[in-house]
C-alpha positions as CSV (number, residue, x, y, z in Angstrom):
1,X,-11.9,-22.1,16.2
2,X,-10.4,-18.8,17.4
3,X,-7.2,-19.5,15.3
4,X,-9.6,-20.4,12.0
5,X,-11.6,-17.3,12.7
6,X,-8.2,-15.2,13.2
7,X,-6.6,-16.4,10.2
8,X,-10.0,-15.6,8.0
9,X,-9.9,-12.3,9.6
10,X,-6.2,-11.8,8.6
11,X,-7.0,-13.0,5.1
12,X,-9.9,-10.4,4.7
13,X,-7.6,-7.4,5.9
14,X,-5.1,-8.4,3.5
15,X,-7.4,-8.7,0.6
16,X,-9.0,-5.4,1.5
17,X,-5.3,-3.7,1.6
18,X,-4.2,-5.3,-1.5
19,X,-7.3,-4.2,-3.3
20,X,-6.6,-0.6,-2.0
21,X,-2.9,-0.5,-3.4
22,X,-3.9,-2.2,-6.8
23,X,-3.6,0.6,-8.8
24,X,0.0,1.8,-7.5
25,X,3.4,0.5,-7.8
26,X,4.4,-2.1,-4.7
27,X,7.7,-1.3,-3.3
28,X,9.5,-4.5,-1.4
29,X,12.2,-4.0,1.1
30,X,14.3,-6.7,2.1
31,X,16.3,-6.7,5.6
32,X,18.6,-8.7,7.5
33,X,19.1,-8.1,11.0
34,X,21.5,-10.0,13.7
35,X,19.2,-11.7,16.6
36,X,20.6,-13.1,19.4
37,X,24.0,-15.0,19.2
38,X,25.1,-16.2,15.7
39,X,21.4,-15.9,14.1
40,X,19.7,-13.4,11.7
41,X,16.6,-12.5,11.0
42,X,15.8,-12.3,7.4
43,X,12.5,-10.3,6.6
44,X,10.4,-9.2,3.4
45,X,8.1,-6.1,3.8
46,X,6.0,-3.9,1.7
47,X,6.6,-0.2,2.1
48,X,3.3,1.6,2.3
49,X,2.6,5.4,3.2
50,X,6.2,5.6,4.6
51,X,5.9,2.4,6.6
52,X,7.1,-1.0,6.4
53,X,4.6,-4.2,6.6
54,X,6.1,-7.3,7.3
55,X,5.1,-10.1,4.7
56,X,7.2,-12.9,6.2
57,X,10.5,-13.6,7.7
58,X,13.0,-16.3,8.4
59,X,15.3,-16.8,11.1
60,X,18.5,-18.5,10.3
61,X,21.7,-19.6,11.9
62,X,24.8,-17.5,10.8
63,X,26.8,-14.3,11.1
64,X,26.3,-11.3,9.3
65,X,28.6,-10.7,6.3
66,X,29.0,-7.4,5.0
């Protein structure tokens, strides 16, 4: 029950946030960082008021290629 309420709360917060930025352009930032041994975290963030708010991430096995 707690998990369902938490998900509903997060969805309502996201809807309020998305409504507040609907009249502006949205900037997405992608980032890859080394995590642990031979793993990478690939992240997608939305930039809002000079802060990066994480939309999602994925951890994959592999070394960073420059």
